[in-house]
VODO-50636 format. One record per residue (C-alpha): x, y negated, z negated; residue number from 1; residue in one letter. Coordinates in nm, 3 decimals, decimal comma. Layout:
% residues N
{X X&Y Y&Z Z&drenvo NUM&gudren A};
...
This chain:
% residues 310
{X 0,989&Y -3,092&Z -1,176&drenvo 1&gudren M};
{X 1,310&Y -3,028&Z -0,961&drenvo 2&gudren K};
{X 1,420&Y -2,740&Z -0,797&drenvo 3&gudren C};
{X 1,658&Y -2,535&Z -1,010&drenvo 4&gudren K};
{X 1,875&Y -2,454&Z -0,681&drenvo 5&gudren K};
{X 1,909&Y -2,778&Z -0,500&drenvo 6&gudren C};
{X 1,746&Y -3,068&Z -0,719&drenvo 7&gudren G};
{X 1,494&Y -3,143&Z -0,476&drenvo 8&gudren E};
{X 1,112&Y -3,171&Z -0,579&drenvo 9&gudren K};
{X 0,987&Y -2,836&Z -0,664&drenvo 10&gudren A};
{X 0,674&Y -2,686&Z -0,517&drenvo 11&gudren V};
{X 0,626&Y -2,391&Z -0,748&drenvo 12&gudren I};
{X 0,704&Y -2,289&Z -1,092&drenvo 13&gudren R};
{X 0,801&Y -1,912&Z -1,174&drenvo 14&gudren L};
{X 0,727&Y -1,881&Z -1,534&drenvo 15&gudren R};
{X 0,838&Y -1,505&Z -1,532&drenvo 16&gudren A};
{X 1,188&Y -1,615&Z -1,414&drenvo 17&gudren H};
{X 1,190&Y -1,968&Z -1,600&drenvo 18&gudren N};
{X 1,250&Y -2,153&Z -1,278&drenvo 19&gudren I};
{X 1,105&Y -2,414&Z -1,038&drenvo 20&gudren S};
{X 1,174&Y -2,388&Z -0,679&drenvo 21&gudren L};
{X 1,143&Y -2,588&Z -0,329&drenvo 22&gudren C};
{X 0,974&Y -2,458&Z -0,072&drenvo 23&gudren K};
{X 1,281&Y -2,341&Z 0,102&drenvo 24&gudren D};
{X 1,443&Y -2,175&Z -0,189&drenvo 25&gudren D};
{X 1,109&Y -2,011&Z -0,308&drenvo 26&gudren F};
{X 1,121&Y -1,846&Z 0,032&drenvo 27&gudren L};
{X 1,492&Y -1,766&Z 0,006&drenvo 28&gudren S};
{X 1,401&Y -1,626&Z -0,362&drenvo 29&gudren F};
{X 1,136&Y -1,383&Z -0,199&drenvo 30&gudren V};
{X 1,362&Y -1,276&Z 0,073&drenvo 31&gudren L};
{X 1,655&Y -1,210&Z -0,156&drenvo 32&gudren N};
{X 1,409&Y -1,031&Z -0,420&drenvo 33&gudren S};
{X 1,296&Y -0,767&Z -0,151&drenvo 34&gudren V};
{X 1,657&Y -0,725&Z -0,002&drenvo 35&gudren Q};
{X 1,782&Y -0,624&Z -0,352&drenvo 36&gudren R};
{X 1,489&Y -0,385&Z -0,405&drenvo 37&gudren T};
{X 1,600&Y -0,241&Z -0,073&drenvo 38&gudren I};
{X 1,935&Y -0,192&Z -0,179&drenvo 39&gudren K};
{X 1,884&Y -0,089&Z -0,513&drenvo 40&gudren K};
{X 1,656&Y 0,188&Z -0,446&drenvo 41&gudren Y};
{X 1,799&Y 0,280&Z -0,115&drenvo 42&gudren K};
{X 1,453&Y 0,258&Z 0,067&drenvo 43&gudren L};
{X 1,606&Y 0,217&Z 0,404&drenvo 44&gudren F};
{X 1,935&Y 0,338&Z 0,593&drenvo 45&gudren V};
{X 2,036&Y 0,209&Z 0,946&drenvo 46&gudren P};
{X 1,834&Y 0,331&Z 1,232&drenvo 47&gudren G};
{X 1,541&Y 0,430&Z 1,071&drenvo 48&gudren E};
{X 1,201&Y 0,399&Z 1,252&drenvo 49&gudren K};
{X 0,971&Y 0,207&Z 1,024&drenvo 50&gudren I};
{X 0,592&Y 0,230&Z 1,010&drenvo 51&gudren L};
{X 0,426&Y -0,064&Z 0,801&drenvo 52&gudren V};
{X 0,082&Y -0,005&Z 0,698&drenvo 53&gudren A};
{X -0,100&Y -0,346&Z 0,758&drenvo 54&gudren V};
{X -0,442&Y -0,398&Z 0,615&drenvo 55&gudren S};
{X -0,465&Y -0,772&Z 0,723&drenvo 56&gudren G};
{X -0,450&Y -0,875&Z 0,362&drenvo 57&gudren G};
{X -0,187&Y -1,092&Z 0,227&drenvo 58&gudren K};
{X 0,057&Y -0,826&Z 0,084&drenvo 59&gudren D};
{X 0,088&Y -0,606&Z 0,390&drenvo 60&gudren S};
{X 0,102&Y -0,918&Z 0,619&drenvo 61&gudren L};
{X 0,362&Y -1,101&Z 0,393&drenvo 62&gudren A};
{X 0,528&Y -0,771&Z 0,374&drenvo 63&gudren L};
{X 0,554&Y -0,711&Z 0,765&drenvo 64&gudren F};
{X 0,683&Y -1,082&Z 0,796&drenvo 65&gudren D};
{X 0,960&Y -1,066&Z 0,513&drenvo 66&gudren I};
{X 1,087&Y -0,727&Z 0,685&drenvo 67&gudren L};
{X 1,103&Y -0,870&Z 1,035&drenvo 68&gudren Q};
{X 1,277&Y -1,177&Z 0,898&drenvo 69&gudren R};
{X 1,538&Y -0,942&Z 0,739&drenvo 70&gudren L};
{X 1,593&Y -0,788&Z 1,080&drenvo 71&gudren G};
{X 1,438&Y -0,466&Z 1,016&drenvo 72&gudren Y};
{X 1,286&Y -0,282&Z 1,320&drenvo 73&gudren P};
{X 0,923&Y -0,260&Z 1,230&drenvo 74&gudren V};
{X 0,590&Y -0,154&Z 1,379&drenvo 75&gudren E};
{X 0,236&Y -0,186&Z 1,230&drenvo 76&gudren G};
{X -0,041&Y 0,052&Z 1,170&drenvo 77&gudren F};
{X -0,395&Y -0,025&Z 1,110&drenvo 78&gudren Y};
{X -0,642&Y 0,236&Z 0,958&drenvo 79&gudren I};
{X -1,010&Y 0,163&Z 1,039&drenvo 80&gudren D};
{X -1,215&Y 0,359&Z 0,781&drenvo 81&gudren L};
{X -1,546&Y 0,213&Z 0,912&drenvo 82&gudren G};
{X -1,639&Y -0,020&Z 0,666&drenvo 83&gudren I};
{X -1,913&Y -0,231&Z 0,850&drenvo 84&gudren D};
{X -1,791&Y -0,592&Z 0,906&drenvo 85&gudren G};
{X -1,521&Y -0,562&Z 0,673&drenvo 86&gudren F};
{X -1,290&Y -0,337&Z 0,856&drenvo 87&gudren S};
{X -1,344&Y -0,522&Z 1,221&drenvo 88&gudren Q};
{X -1,257&Y -0,855&Z 1,044&drenvo 89&gudren R};
{X -0,948&Y -0,718&Z 0,895&drenvo 90&gudren A};
{X -0,838&Y -0,565&Z 1,224&drenvo 91&gudren Q};
{X -0,878&Y -0,869&Z 1,411&drenvo 92&gudren E};
{X -0,646&Y -1,052&Z 1,148&drenvo 93&gudren I};
{X -0,386&Y -0,797&Z 1,166&drenvo 94&gudren A};
{X -0,399&Y -0,780&Z 1,552&drenvo 95&gudren G};
{X -0,355&Y -1,144&Z 1,574&drenvo 96&gudren E};
{X -0,079&Y -1,149&Z 1,330&drenvo 97&gudren F};
{X 0,128&Y -0,897&Z 1,489&drenvo 98&gudren L};
{X 0,072&Y -1,016&Z 1,847&drenvo 99&gudren A};
{X 0,205&Y -1,351&Z 1,745&drenvo 100&gudren E};
{X 0,504&Y -1,169&Z 1,631&drenvo 101&gudren R};
{X 0,520&Y -0,955&Z 1,932&drenvo 102&gudren K};
{X 0,527&Y -0,655&Z 1,757&drenvo 103&gudren A};
{X 0,373&Y -0,324&Z 1,809&drenvo 104&gudren P};
{X 0,031&Y -0,237&Z 1,620&drenvo 105&gudren L};
{X -0,088&Y 0,121&Z 1,631&drenvo 106&gudren H};
{X -0,454&Y 0,166&Z 1,553&drenvo 107&gudren L};
{X -0,637&Y 0,485&Z 1,407&drenvo 108&gudren Y};
{X -1,024&Y 0,488&Z 1,378&drenvo 109&gudren S};
{X -1,182&Y 0,726&Z 1,138&drenvo 110&gudren L};
{X -1,514&Y 0,706&Z 1,337&drenvo 111&gudren R};
{X -1,327&Y 0,835&Z 1,638&drenvo 112&gudren E};
{X -1,218&Y 1,130&Z 1,449&drenvo 113&gudren E};
{X -1,527&Y 1,218&Z 1,240&drenvo 114&gudren V};
{X -1,812&Y 1,013&Z 1,399&drenvo 115&gudren R};
{X -1,855&Y 0,847&Z 1,047&drenvo 116&gudren A};
{X -1,719&Y 0,586&Z 0,815&drenvo 117&gudren G};
{X -1,571&Y 0,643&Z 0,472&drenvo 118&gudren V};
{X -1,893&Y 0,515&Z 0,300&drenvo 119&gudren A};
{X -2,118&Y 0,751&Z 0,493&drenvo 120&gudren Q};
{X -1,882&Y 1,032&Z 0,417&drenvo 121&gudren I};
{X -1,853&Y 0,940&Z 0,032&drenvo 122&gudren A};
{X -2,238&Y 0,912&Z 0,017&drenvo 123&gudren S};
{X -2,306&Y 1,228&Z 0,178&drenvo 124&gudren R};
{X -2,065&Y 1,411&Z -0,053&drenvo 125&gudren L};
{X -2,173&Y 1,205&Z -0,375&drenvo 126&gudren K};
{X -1,811&Y 1,090&Z -0,414&drenvo 127&gudren R};
{X -1,657&Y 0,723&Z -0,494&drenvo 128&gudren S};
{X -1,549&Y 0,568&Z -0,165&drenvo 129&gudren P};
{X -1,248&Y 0,432&Z -0,344&drenvo 130&gudren C};
{X -1,104&Y 0,773&Z -0,422&drenvo 131&gudren S};
{X -1,185&Y 0,902&Z -0,094&drenvo 132&gudren L};
{X -1,041&Y 0,587&Z 0,069&drenvo 133&gudren C};
{X -0,690&Y 0,643&Z -0,109&drenvo 134&gudren G};
{X -0,685&Y 1,001&Z -0,022&drenvo 135&gudren M};
{X -0,765&Y 0,939&Z 0,321&drenvo 136&gudren M};
{X -0,519&Y 0,663&Z 0,394&drenvo 137&gudren R};
{X -0,228&Y 0,850&Z 0,254&drenvo 138&gudren R};
{X -0,309&Y 1,154&Z 0,461&drenvo 139&gudren Y};
{X -0,380&Y 0,939&Z 0,795&drenvo 140&gudren I};
{X -0,061&Y 0,732&Z 0,744&drenvo 141&gudren M};
{X 0,165&Y 1,051&Z 0,695&drenvo 142&gudren N};
{X 0,017&Y 1,258&Z 0,947&drenvo 143&gudren R};
{X 0,059&Y 0,982&Z 1,219&drenvo 144&gudren F};
{X 0,399&Y 0,859&Z 1,108&drenvo 145&gudren A};
{X 0,530&Y 1,235&Z 1,145&drenvo 146&gudren W};
{X 0,347&Y 1,269&Z 1,489&drenvo 147&gudren E};
{X 0,508&Y 0,985&Z 1,629&drenvo 148&gudren K};
{X 0,840&Y 1,009&Z 1,473&drenvo 149&gudren G};
{X 0,873&Y 0,749&Z 1,218&drenvo 150&gudren F};
{X 1,107&Y 0,825&Z 0,924&drenvo 151&gudren S};
{X 0,939&Y 0,581&Z 0,689&drenvo 152&gudren T};
{X 0,584&Y 0,439&Z 0,595&drenvo 153&gudren V};
{X 0,595&Y 0,118&Z 0,425&drenvo 154&gudren V};
{X 0,306&Y -0,007&Z 0,202&drenvo 155&gudren T};
{X 0,253&Y -0,344&Z 0,042&drenvo 156&gudren G};
{X 0,210&Y -0,247&Z -0,314&drenvo 157&gudren H};
{X 0,308&Y -0,523&Z -0,535&drenvo 158&gudren N};
{X 0,408&Y -0,565&Z -0,906&drenvo 159&gudren L};
{X 0,074&Y -0,613&Z -1,013&drenvo 160&gudren D};
{X -0,036&Y -0,290&Z -0,845&drenvo 161&gudren D};
{X 0,252&Y -0,107&Z -0,969&drenvo 162&gudren E};
{X 0,206&Y -0,243&Z -1,294&drenvo 163&gudren G};
{X -0,189&Y -0,141&Z -1,302&drenvo 164&gudren A};
{X -0,091&Y 0,207&Z -1,199&drenvo 165&gudren T};
{X 0,182&Y 0,236&Z -1,456&drenvo 166&gudren L};
{X -0,081&Y 0,099&Z -1,727&drenvo 167&gudren L};
{X -0,331&Y 0,368&Z -1,617&drenvo 168&gudren G};
{X -0,094&Y 0,651&Z -1,627&drenvo 169&gudren N};
{X 0,037&Y 0,563&Z -1,968&drenvo 170&gudren L};
{X -0,312&Y 0,534&Z -2,106&drenvo 171&gudren I};
{X -0,427&Y 0,880&Z -1,974&drenvo 172&gudren N};
{X -0,072&Y 1,004&Z -2,019&drenvo 173&gudren W};
{X -0,044&Y 1,130&Z -1,674&drenvo 174&gudren Q};
{X 0,304&Y 1,266&Z -1,711&drenvo 175&gudren V};
{X 0,332&Y 1,390&Z -1,363&drenvo 176&gudren G};
{X 0,235&Y 1,057&Z -1,218&drenvo 177&gudren Y};
{X 0,483&Y 0,886&Z -1,426&drenvo 178&gudren L};
{X 0,784&Y 1,090&Z -1,338&drenvo 179&gudren A};
{X 0,705&Y 1,019&Z -0,967&drenvo 180&gudren R};
{X 0,620&Y 0,636&Z -0,977&drenvo 181&gudren Q};
{X 0,883&Y 0,457&Z -0,810&drenvo 182&gudren S};
{X 0,949&Y 0,205&Z -0,523&drenvo 183&gudren P};
{X 1,077&Y 0,528&Z -0,346&drenvo 184&gudren L};
{X 0,909&Y 0,854&Z -0,284&drenvo 185&gudren L};
{X 1,142&Y 1,084&Z -0,092&drenvo 186&gudren P};
{X 1,007&Y 1,324&Z 0,151&drenvo 187&gudren A};
{X 0,984&Y 1,683&Z -0,006&drenvo 188&gudren T};
{X 0,862&Y 1,858&Z 0,285&drenvo 189&gudren H};
{X 0,951&Y 1,890&Z 0,671&drenvo 190&gudren P};
{X 0,619&Y 1,727&Z 0,758&drenvo 191&gudren R};
{X 0,602&Y 1,477&Z 0,480&drenvo 192&gudren L};
{X 0,747&Y 1,130&Z 0,562&drenvo 193&gudren V};
{X 0,924&Y 0,912&Z 0,314&drenvo 194&gudren K};
{X 0,716&Y 0,637&Z 0,159&drenvo 195&gudren K};
{X 0,862&Y 0,281&Z 0,005&drenvo 196&gudren V};
{X 0,725&Y -0,030&Z -0,164&drenvo 197&gudren K};
{X 0,951&Y -0,301&Z -0,100&drenvo 198&gudren P};
{X 0,737&Y -0,573&Z -0,281&drenvo 199&gudren L};
{X 0,729&Y -0,364&Z -0,596&drenvo 200&gudren A};
{X 0,910&Y -0,632&Z -0,792&drenvo 201&gudren R};
{X 0,696&Y -0,931&Z -0,662&drenvo 202&gudren L};
{X 0,398&Y -1,038&Z -0,819&drenvo 203&gudren S};
{X 0,063&Y -1,133&Z -0,651&drenvo 204&gudren E};
{X 0,117&Y -1,480&Z -0,719&drenvo 205&gudren R};
{X 0,432&Y -1,495&Z -0,558&drenvo 206&gudren E};
{X 0,315&Y -1,313&Z -0,259&drenvo 207&gudren I};
{X 0,022&Y -1,553&Z -0,213&drenvo 208&gudren L};
{X 0,243&Y -1,845&Z -0,250&drenvo 209&gudren A};
{X 0,472&Y -1,694&Z 0,029&drenvo 210&gudren Y};
{X 0,179&Y -1,659&Z 0,265&drenvo 211&gudren C};
{X 0,082&Y -2,014&Z 0,212&drenvo 212&gudren L};
{X 0,414&Y -2,150&Z 0,257&drenvo 213&gudren F};
{X 0,457&Y -1,939&Z 0,563&drenvo 214&gudren R};
{X 0,133&Y -2,032&Z 0,700&drenvo 215&gudren G};
{X 0,010&Y -1,677&Z 0,719&drenvo 216&gudren I};
{X -0,365&Y -1,644&Z 0,757&drenvo 217&gudren A};
{X -0,469&Y -1,304&Z 0,588&drenvo 218&gudren Y};
{X -0,817&Y -1,133&Z 0,530&drenvo 219&gudren H};
{X -0,934&Y -1,275&Z 0,208&drenvo 220&gudren E};
{X -1,239&Y -1,082&Z 0,145&drenvo 221&gudren E};
{X -1,229&Y -0,800&Z -0,099&drenvo 222&gudren R};
{X -1,345&Y -0,461&Z -0,007&drenvo 223&gudren C};
{X -1,723&Y -0,403&Z -0,081&drenvo 224&gudren P};
{X -1,658&Y -0,083&Z -0,239&drenvo 225&gudren H};
{X -1,383&Y -0,229&Z -0,465&drenvo 226&gudren S};
{X -1,625&Y -0,350&Z -0,721&drenvo 227&gudren K};
{X -1,581&Y -0,204&Z -1,084&drenvo 228&gudren G};
{X -1,230&Y -0,039&Z -0,990&drenvo 229&gudren A};
{X -1,037&Y 0,037&Z -1,289&drenvo 230&gudren T};
{X -0,726&Y -0,117&Z -1,152&drenvo 231&gudren S};
{X -0,907&Y -0,458&Z -1,151&drenvo 232&gudren I};
{X -0,939&Y -0,451&Z -1,546&drenvo 233&gudren K};
{X -0,594&Y -0,323&Z -1,579&drenvo 234&gudren Q};
{X -0,452&Y -0,609&Z -1,387&drenvo 235&gudren K};
{X -0,680&Y -0,825&Z -1,596&drenvo 236&gudren E};
{X -0,508&Y -0,699&Z -1,921&drenvo 237&gudren V};
{X -0,162&Y -0,730&Z -1,758&drenvo 238&gudren L};
{X -0,226&Y -1,099&Z -1,649&drenvo 239&gudren N};
{X -0,345&Y -1,174&Z -2,007&drenvo 240&gudren L};
{X -0,001&Y -1,047&Z -2,157&drenvo 241&gudren L};
{X 0,160&Y -1,258&Z -1,883&drenvo 242&gudren E};
{X -0,004&Y -1,588&Z -1,968&drenvo 243&gudren Y};
{X 0,110&Y -1,559&Z -2,337&drenvo 244&gudren H};
{X 0,429&Y -1,409&Z -2,257&drenvo 245&gudren S};
{X 0,568&Y -1,497&Z -1,916&drenvo 246&gudren P};
{X 0,782&Y -1,213&Z -1,762&drenvo 247&gudren G};
{X 0,584&Y -0,924&Z -1,920&drenvo 248&gudren S};
{X 0,467&Y -0,757&Z -1,613&drenvo 249&gudren K};
{X 0,824&Y -0,765&Z -1,472&drenvo 250&gudren I};
{X 0,998&Y -0,624&Z -1,789&drenvo 251&gudren R};
{X 0,701&Y -0,383&Z -1,841&drenvo 252&gudren F};
{X 0,781&Y -0,243&Z -1,489&drenvo 253&gudren Y};
{X 1,145&Y -0,244&Z -1,478&drenvo 254&gudren Q};
{X 1,224&Y -0,107&Z -1,822&drenvo 255&gudren E};
{X 0,982&Y 0,177&Z -1,716&drenvo 256&gudren F};
{X 1,200&Y 0,248&Z -1,401&drenvo 257&gudren L};
{X 1,531&Y 0,225&Z -1,624&drenvo 258&gudren K};
{X 1,380&Y 0,484&Z -1,882&drenvo 259&gudren N};
{X 1,190&Y 0,697&Z -1,628&drenvo 260&gudren Q};
{X 1,374&Y 1,025&Z -1,706&drenvo 261&gudren E};
{X 1,223&Y 1,057&Z -2,047&drenvo 262&gudren V};
{X 0,894&Y 1,179&Z -1,873&drenvo 263&gudren F};
{X 0,958&Y 1,527&Z -1,792&drenvo 264&gudren P};
{X 0,736&Y 1,570&Z -1,472&drenvo 265&gudren G};
{X 0,537&Y 1,877&Z -1,370&drenvo 266&gudren L};
{X 0,684&Y 2,186&Z -1,228&drenvo 267&gudren E};
{X 0,681&Y 2,184&Z -0,853&drenvo 268&gudren P};
{X 0,404&Y 2,342&Z -0,672&drenvo 269&gudren H};
{X 0,461&Y 2,575&Z -0,400&drenvo 270&gudren E};
{X 0,385&Y 2,412&Z -0,073&drenvo 271&gudren M};
{X 0,197&Y 2,574&Z 0,192&drenvo 272&gudren R};
{X 0,073&Y 2,471&Z 0,530&drenvo 273&gudren E};
{X -0,297&Y 2,362&Z 0,552&drenvo 274&gudren C};
{X -0,484&Y 2,652&Z 0,772&drenvo 275&gudren T};
{X -0,661&Y 2,357&Z 0,948&drenvo 276&gudren V};
{X -0,403&Y 2,106&Z 1,012&drenvo 277&gudren C};
{X -0,089&Y 2,240&Z 0,944&drenvo 278&gudren G};
{X 0,025&Y 1,955&Z 0,704&drenvo 279&gudren F};
{X 0,167&Y 2,056&Z 0,357&drenvo 280&gudren P};
{X -0,072&Y 2,148&Z 0,064&drenvo 281&gudren T};
{X -0,079&Y 2,327&Z -0,255&drenvo 282&gudren T};
{X -0,394&Y 2,504&Z -0,130&drenvo 283&gudren R};
{X -0,495&Y 2,688&Z 0,184&drenvo 284&gudren D};
{X -0,671&Y 2,374&Z 0,305&drenvo 285&gudren M};
{X -0,544&Y 2,019&Z 0,242&drenvo 286&gudren C};
{X -0,792&Y 1,770&Z 0,082&drenvo 287&gudren Q};
{X -0,843&Y 1,583&Z 0,400&drenvo 288&gudren F};
{X -0,955&Y 1,885&Z 0,596&drenvo 289&gudren C};
{X -1,171&Y 1,999&Z 0,299&drenvo 290&gudren A};
{X -1,369&Y 1,693&Z 0,275&drenvo 291&gudren I};
{X -1,420&Y 1,675&Z 0,640&drenvo 292&gudren L};
{X -1,544&Y 2,024&Z 0,661&drenvo 293&gudren E};
{X -1,763&Y 1,982&Z 0,353&drenvo 294&gudren R};
{X -1,910&Y 1,667&Z 0,544&drenvo 295&gudren F};
{X -1,964&Y 1,853&Z 0,863&drenvo 296&gudren R};
{X -2,140&Y 2,133&Z 0,684&drenvo 297&gudren E};
{X -2,375&Y 1,887&Z 0,527&drenvo 298&gudren L};
{X -2,444&Y 1,690&Z 0,860&drenvo 299&gudren T};
{X -2,462&Y 1,974&Z 1,134&drenvo 300&gudren P};
{X -2,650&Y 1,746&Z 1,377&drenvo 301&gudren L};
{X -2,412&Y 1,443&Z 1,326&drenvo 302&gudren Q};
{X -2,218&Y 1,492&Z 1,640&drenvo 303&gudren G};
{X -2,535&Y 1,565&Z 1,841&drenvo 304&gudren Q};
{X -2,709&Y 1,253&Z 1,728&drenvo 305&gudren I};
{X -2,400&Y 1,022&Z 1,785&drenvo 306&gudren E};
{X -2,360&Y 1,160&Z 2,128&drenvo 307&gudren E};
{X -2,702&Y 1,084&Z 2,204&drenvo 308&gudren R};
{X -2,662&Y 0,734&Z 2,080&drenvo 309&gudren K};
{X -2,368&Y 0,700&Z 2,323&drenvo 310&gudren D};
């Protein structure tokens, strides 16, 4: 098997693109793919202050490495949601990775703000940890980025993630979400920071190969609360289609983006400021503050107990 670009021995075959590539040409393929996505969807403009959400996993670390190699000024942000053992190991890996690259890493701890981890909050409120985790991460990333003057928050969502989200939204006919799904989510309020996904057209397998070829050590452990997540089943469906028809995932996602205007979207909601934190919401109190208020109501002695432990 020879590299389609240079004729040397290939190390990977990309069935979706019907090409085989050597290590160097594959790494160039990944860099070029991300750069094309950035240019096509105008994800960045010169002079932006860019914050990359790093989880310690392969996608976010590969993303940081790629953006650095492309010359973008990036800083990392790790959110510790207090998942015992898992969060600590992930933070250590992310910290070592950014230290090697002499890049700043900003840290946030939910326990420092709330004196509880996401699992404890979910249990007390009888909610799914996954649903709370996603909402909290989005809020915390936006709040931190806005407070520190970042113009853009970058996440490591890949093609498999975007395809699973798209499939789920189509199955449930979530028209509003379909109208908004994109590699670029513009800021629609002075206190909302632009969100972008430069890896949206690269598959999970391609990102894994990039990490292997670049020698990137990442956190391989899956979150203990992800078991049974709907997105896992949706990815399995798309992987089955990809196996029988290579290129299905990228065609599914790219053709959706080309024809996205057929989805009308929802009428814009009136945005107001949260009565507690001041960040935008469609209600009097944003979801994050409402969750924390409810948790504190149900655990009135939590703060006192933790203080005595300290």
